[in-house]
N, C-alpha and C positions, 0 to 999 in steps of 0.2 A: 879552513875551519878546524877548530880544535876538536880532539877526540871526544871530550866531555860534552861539548855543544852538540856534536853529531848524535851522540847517544841520547841526549835529551830530546832532540828532534824526532828521532826514531820512536822514542817512548810516546811522545805526543801524537805522532802519526798513528801508531798502533792503537792508542787510547781512542782517538777519533774514529778509527775504523771499527773498533769494538762497539762504541756508542751508536754509530750508524747502523751496524749489523743488528744490534739489539733493538734499535728503533724499527728497522725493517721487519725483524722477527715479530715484534709486538704488533705491528700493523697487520702482518699476515695472520697472526693469531686472532686479532680483533675482527679482521675480515672473515676469517673462518667461523668465528663465533656468530657473527652477524648472519652469515649464510645458514648456519645451523639453526639459529633462532628462527629465521624465516621458514626453514623447512619444518621446524617443530610447530610453528604457528599454523603453517599450511596443513600439517597433519592433523592438528587439533580441529581446524575448521572442517577438514575432510571427514573426520570421524563424527563431528557433532552436527553438521548441517543435515537437514532432511534431504536426503540424496535422491530427489526425484526430478531435478533440473527445471522445475516449474517456478513461476513467479519472478523471473529475472527483472521484469518491470511489474508494477501493480496491475492486478487483473482488471479487465473492463468487460462490462456486460449488463445484465438485467437480472433482477430478483423479484419474485412474485409477491412478497409479503407486504410491503408498504402500501400498495394500492389494493390488492385483492384479499389479503389475509388468507382465510381458509377457503375462499370462494374460487378455487382453481379447478381446471380440468384440462384434458389433453388438447381441446380445441383452442383454449386461451394460449397454451404453450406453443402450439404450432403457429397460430396467427402472430404471436409475438416474434417467433423466429423469422417468419415471413417479413414482418415489419422492419426488423433489424436490417434485412437485406434491401428491401425496396426503398427505405429512407436513406440508404447509404451509410447508416451508422456502423454496420459491420466492417466497412472499409476503413473506418476511423479507428477500429480496434475493439469495438463492442462485440465480443465474440462468445461470451458465456451466457447461456439461457438457463437460469437457476430456479428450480422448483423448491419452494420452501415447505413449511410444515403442512400436514393434513393430506398427504398424497397416498397414504397406505391404509389398509384395513387394520382394525384394532387387534385382530388375532393373526398370528403367524400361521403358516401352513403346517402340515404334519411333519415336515422335515425341519421346521424351525425357521423357514425363510420368510422374509418380508413379502407381503402380497399387495400389489398395487390396487387401489380402491376401484372396485368393479363399476361403480356408478359414475365415476369421474375419469378414470383412466382404463377404459375397457380393453384397449389395444395392448396395454402393458407398457412398461418403461423401456424395454429393449426396442420396441417398434418406434417409440417416441425418440429415443436416442438416434436411431437410424435416420429418422426424418430430419432431425436437427443437424446431424452430421452431413446429410445430403445437401444442406444449405451452406456448408463450409463453416458451421458453427459448432460450439461445444455445449454439452448438457451437464448441468449441475443438479445435485440433489441434496436433501436435508436429512439429518438424523440427530441423535441426542446421546450424550454420555450418561444416560440415566435409563430407568425402566420404561418411562413414557416420555414422549416429546412434551414441549411446553403447552401445546394445545390439549394434551391428554387424549387425543383422538387416534393415536397410532403408537406402536411400540418404539422405545428407544433401543440403542444398540448395546447397552451395558450387559455384559455376559455373552453377547452374540457378535463381538467385534470381528472375528475372523470370518464367520459365516456371512455377515453383512458386507464386509469389504470384498469378499469373493463374489458375492451377488452383484455389487455395484460394478466390479470389473467386468463381469460377464455381460452385464447390460450395456456396457460402453460409457459409463459415467466418467466425466472429466474433472469434477469439482465436488467436494463434500463440505457443506456447512454443518459443523458439529456443535450442537447446542449443549446446555448445561442444566437442564431441569430434571426434577423428580428422580434424583440419584440416591445412592445408599449412604450419603453423608461423608464419604471419603473425599480427599482433596482432588481437585482437577489435575494436579501434577502426578497423581497416581493413575487416574482414569484415562486421560487424553493420550499418553504414550502407548497405551494398549491398542488404540485405534490406529495410531501412526504405524506401529509395527505390522498391524494387520493389512493396512494399505500397501506398505512396502512389499509384504509377502504376496499380495494379490497379483503382482506382475504387471499392473497397469499404472502408469503415472496419473495420479489423481491429486489435484490441488487440494490441500488440507487447510480449511478455514476454521480456526478455533473460536467459537462463539461463546467465550467464557465471561463476557460482559465486563472485563477488566476487574473482576471481583478480587482476584489474588495477583494482580499486576502481571498478567501473562507476557507483557513485553519483556520482562526480566528473565523468563524461562521458556518462551515460546519458540525461539529459533531452532532448536534441535527437533521440534515436534510438529510445527506447522509452517505453512507458507504465509499466513497472516494470522493476526490475533486481535480480537476485539479489545479495545482499551477503555470502553465506556458502556453505560447502559444503552437501552434502545433509544433511537432518535424519534422525535415527533415532528410533525410538519408545522413548526412555528419557530420564530426567531430565537426565543430564549433557550429552547432545547438545542437548536443547532449550534448556537454560539457557545453555550456552556460545554457542549461536547467537543467543539474545536479546542477549547481551553484545556480540557482534560487530556485530549490526545497529544497536544503539543509537548506536554511534559516528557513524553517518552521518545522524542525525536531522535535521540542518539542511537536508538535500538533498531530503527528502520534501515534496511539494506536490501540489495538485490537478493531475492529468494525468500525474504521474510519482511512483512510490512505491518505497521500499525493500522488498525482498522477501526475508525470512528463510526461505523455502521453505514448503511446504504443511503443513497441520495434520495431526497424528497423533492427535487426539482420537478415541477409540473403537476404536483398533487393539489395545489391550490391554496395552501395555508400561508404562503408568504408572498411578498411583493416581488416584482421582477428584479429590483435592485438587491433584495435580500437573497433571492435565488442565485444571483450572480456572485454575491459574497460566499454563499454556500459552496458553489461549484469551484470558485477560485481557491478557497481555503483547502478543500479536499484535494484539488490538483497539486498545489504547492506542498501539501503535507504528504504527498506520495501515497495517498489513501487509495484503496480499491475504488474504482469508479463504476459502481453498480447502480444503474438506473432503477428507480422504484416507482415510476409512474406507469400509466397505461400507454405504452408507446404506439399502440395501434391508432390512438386518437390524440396524438400530440399536436398542440397548436404551434404556430410559427415562432412565437416568443420562446417557448420551451426548447424547440429545435435549435434556435440560434444560440442558446446557452450551451446545451450539451454537445453540440456539433462544432464548437469553437476549436479548430485544429491547433491554433497556437497555444491555447490553454492546456489542451490535451498533451501537447508536446512537452510541456513542463512536467506533467505527471509521469510521462513515459521517458524522461531524460535518462540516458544510460548511467549517469553518475549515481542516481538513486539516493540522493541526499535530501532528507526531509527538512523543509524550511522551519525556522524558529522565530519567535518574537525577538526583535532586536531592540525595540524601545516601546515603552508603555507610559502614557501620560493620561490618566483618567480613562476617558472613552476613546482616546486616540491610540492607535497601535501601528507599528511598523514591523512587518514580517519580511524575512529574507532568507534565501538559501542559494548555495552555489549550483550552477549548471555546467554542463560540458562546454568546451570552447571558451573558457575564461569569462563566462557570463554569470549574471546574478538575477534571480527572480525576486522581484520586489512587490510587496502588497502593502498599500496604504489603506488602513481600515478605520472607518468612522462608526463606532458603536453607539454614539450619542444621539440626542434628539435634534441637534442643530448642525447646519452646514459648517464645515471647519477646514482651515488650512492645515496640511500635514507635511512635515519635512522629514526626509530621510538623509542622514549625514553619512558620508563615505566611511568614516571611522566606526560607525555603528554596524555597517553591513559588510565590512572587510574588503572594501575597495581601497587601493592605495590613495593616500590623501590628495595628491596633485593630479590624479587621473582626469582626463577629459572623457566624458561618458556620453554615449548615444543611448537614447531611451525609446523603446518600442512599446506603445500602448496596445495591449492585447485585446481589449474590448472595443476600442475605437478602430483597431486594425490599421494603425498608422505609426510611422516613425516620426517622432517629434523633430521639427526643424532645429530647435535650439539644442546646443550641446551643453552639458552640465559639468560644473567643476565644484567639488566639495560637498554638494548636496543637490537634492531634487525636491522641489516643493510643489504640491498640487492642492486644489480645493476639492473637497470630497463631501458629497451630500450625506445626510443622516441615513444610517443603516445601509451604507453603500461603500464601495471600494474603488481603488485604482490598481490595476495590475500591469506591471512593466517587466520587460527584460532589459537589463542594463548591460551594455557592452563597452568596455574601455576602448577608445580609438586612438588615444595618445597619452 
């Protein structure tokens, strides 16, 4: 080989080595940057999340307001705790027993502390918390980011945040529902973080539920401040209220995640204002929406129909799925809706909802719900408690009654 040709080959070899080394170096730099970005993102999350370790899955339990309003006392709370255990609901995850408004005297004591109402809670909240804890359950309480609560029968915590948080911690409180009535006109983004800091300072992990009614879109700013945030006004025990609230809550689906959940208000199942099918729709949407499952009926006197709805283990499992991804509307055609959301194990939760006055066929297409087009899918009907014999390709179609739904878990099998 001639000297000139050898020289050219050496140059080419060197050039290729330089290119390869440069490429490797760029890959290493990109990899380093990716790792650093991940670290930075992790640090941002660490600094901004409400660091109490609670709400990894949506909370489950009971709240006094929907059924009892202000007509509560320690006997009702104790009997409710007993009922959660004897019915087996506590084993399904219903562990919070939450006292709502009207539990305290209108005047604070000489030290500025909240005083449990002597006529209805004569034993005090600490004794009640001890009783609830003895059942393996958790006690929740209510306050307000204003001067008075919404009922105006007891003080709010505005200006007393540290004192009240410390009191709640001393009593053994596990959950705080924090309302938004009768305040000084300042923004909730100013008032709510004060209670968050006070709770963190109290030394006791307390689930912080921001009951801001969705007034200033708390889903957009709630994550560093609370474990859940109301996205809507108060629910009423009727179809139109429930379904409109479901619509409002769905808008914020992207903001739900482990540690912080969209809250479309408490469940009305069992209070008597809707049909069985409508209550099944209610419970199904709340479950796939990863909403807090807080029962609002008198569980001491639940009928069989109500129990069958709220004790559906398979539906509860969707709500408590570790992925924590809120379902969204995949298709809407008039009164017909298809909701879907991913679950762990490569599964999909699918809700076929008929909001109209007539029975109707509803189809869910794989390309609408992010299942690969040619997948062969197995469907489990969660209200019929059976796996359908037919395997589905491309779509699933079902006939759905008026104001009713079908709820499935879809699992690709090929």
